[in-house]
C-alpha positions as CSV (number, residue, x, y, z in Angstrom):
1,V,-33.1,52.9,-93.9
2,I,-31.2,52.8,-97.2
3,A,-33.0,50.9,-100.0
4,R,-31.5,52.0,-103.3
5,C,-32.8,48.9,-105.1
6,V,-36.5,50.0,-104.9
7,S,-38.2,52.9,-106.4
8,P,-38.3,56.3,-104.7
9,Q,-41.6,57.0,-102.9
10,S,-41.8,53.3,-101.7
11,L,-42.9,53.1,-98.1
12,Y,-40.7,51.8,-95.3
13,F,-41.9,50.5,-91.9
14,I,-39.3,49.8,-89.2
15,T,-40.0,47.3,-86.4
16,W,-37.9,45.8,-83.6
17,S,-37.6,42.8,-81.3
18,F,-35.6,41.6,-78.3
19,S,-36.4,37.9,-79.0
20,G,-33.9,37.1,-81.7
21,T,-33.8,36.9,-85.5
22,S,-34.5,33.3,-86.2
23,P,-36.8,31.8,-87.4
24,G,-38.3,35.3,-87.9
25,T,-41.8,36.2,-89.0
26,Q,-43.1,34.9,-92.3
27,L,-45.2,37.7,-94.0
28,T,-45.6,36.1,-97.5
29,P,-44.3,32.9,-99.0
30,T,-41.2,34.8,-100.1
31,I,-40.7,37.5,-97.4
32,N,-39.5,36.6,-93.9
33,V,-38.9,39.5,-91.4
34,P,-35.7,38.4,-89.5
35,L,-37.3,39.2,-86.1
36,N,-39.2,37.1,-83.7
37,Q,-42.3,39.1,-82.5
38,D,-42.5,40.0,-78.8
39,A,-44.0,42.6,-76.5
40,W,-41.4,45.1,-77.7
41,T,-42.6,44.6,-81.3
42,L,-46.1,45.5,-80.2
43,L,-44.8,48.6,-78.3
44,C,-42.9,49.7,-81.4
45,H,-46.0,49.3,-83.6
46,A,-48.2,51.2,-81.2
47,G,-45.7,54.0,-81.0
48,T,-44.8,54.3,-84.6
49,N,-44.1,57.9,-85.6
50,G,-44.4,59.1,-82.0
51,S,-41.8,60.6,-79.8
52,I,-39.7,57.5,-79.4
53,F,-40.0,55.8,-82.8
54,D,-39.8,58.9,-84.9
55,R,-40.4,58.4,-88.7
56,F,-40.5,54.6,-88.3
57,L,-43.1,54.7,-91.1
58,G,-42.3,56.9,-94.0
59,T,-41.5,57.3,-97.7
60,L,-38.1,56.7,-99.2
61,G,-36.6,59.7,-100.8
62,E,-35.1,60.0,-104.3
63,E,-31.9,58.3,-103.1
64,G,-33.8,55.4,-101.5
65,V,-33.2,56.8,-98.0
66,G,-35.6,56.9,-95.1
67,R,-34.8,59.1,-92.1
68,A,-36.0,57.4,-89.0
69,S,-34.7,58.1,-85.5
70,F,-35.0,56.4,-82.1
71,H,-35.2,58.5,-78.9
72,W,-35.2,56.6,-75.6
73,P,-36.4,59.1,-72.9
74,A,-33.7,60.1,-70.5
75,G,-34.2,58.7,-67.0
76,L,-36.5,55.9,-68.2
77,P,-35.0,52.7,-66.8
78,L,-34.3,49.8,-69.1
79,H,-32.4,46.6,-68.2
80,P,-29.4,45.8,-70.3
81,M,-30.5,43.8,-73.3
82,Q,-29.8,43.2,-77.0
83,G,-32.3,43.5,-79.8
84,H,-32.7,44.2,-83.5
85,F,-34.4,46.5,-85.9
86,A,-35.5,45.6,-89.4
87,A,-37.3,47.5,-92.1
88,L,-40.0,46.4,-94.5
89,I,-40.4,48.0,-97.9
90,V,-43.9,48.4,-99.3
91,D,-45.1,49.4,-102.8
92,P,-47.5,52.3,-102.0
93,V,-49.6,51.8,-105.2
94,Q,-50.1,48.0,-105.1
95,S,-49.9,47.7,-101.3
96,V,-47.6,44.7,-101.5
97,F,-44.4,43.9,-99.6
98,L,-41.3,44.4,-101.8
99,G,-38.7,43.2,-99.4
100,V,-37.1,43.4,-96.0
101,T,-33.7,44.5,-94.7
102,N,-31.2,42.5,-92.7
103,P,-31.6,42.8,-88.9
104,I,-29.6,45.6,-87.3
105,G,-28.4,45.0,-83.8
106,I,-29.1,47.4,-80.9
107,E,-27.8,47.1,-77.3
108,F,-29.2,48.8,-74.3
109,R,-26.9,49.3,-71.3
């Protein structure tokens, strides 16, 4: 996650979906996450900061960078499919959403 336009120490939360990016999920009147929620979204949320979704919730550093990583276990079967990640940025003091990133494509083969 790179979010240079927000203050350091803002929180980021990464989520994913395999159900497309439109119409997305409306969080506030002005913030729409460009992902359609599905079972994969729930899996990501349940496993945030675990062994697969490492640092999917964290704090942006001084450069506005968050260091998340995704580790799919070797040998765990998954059918070929295309999905997307997106990150939400949260003000840690006021607990309000500041923004959301564009969707980033991911393809499993």
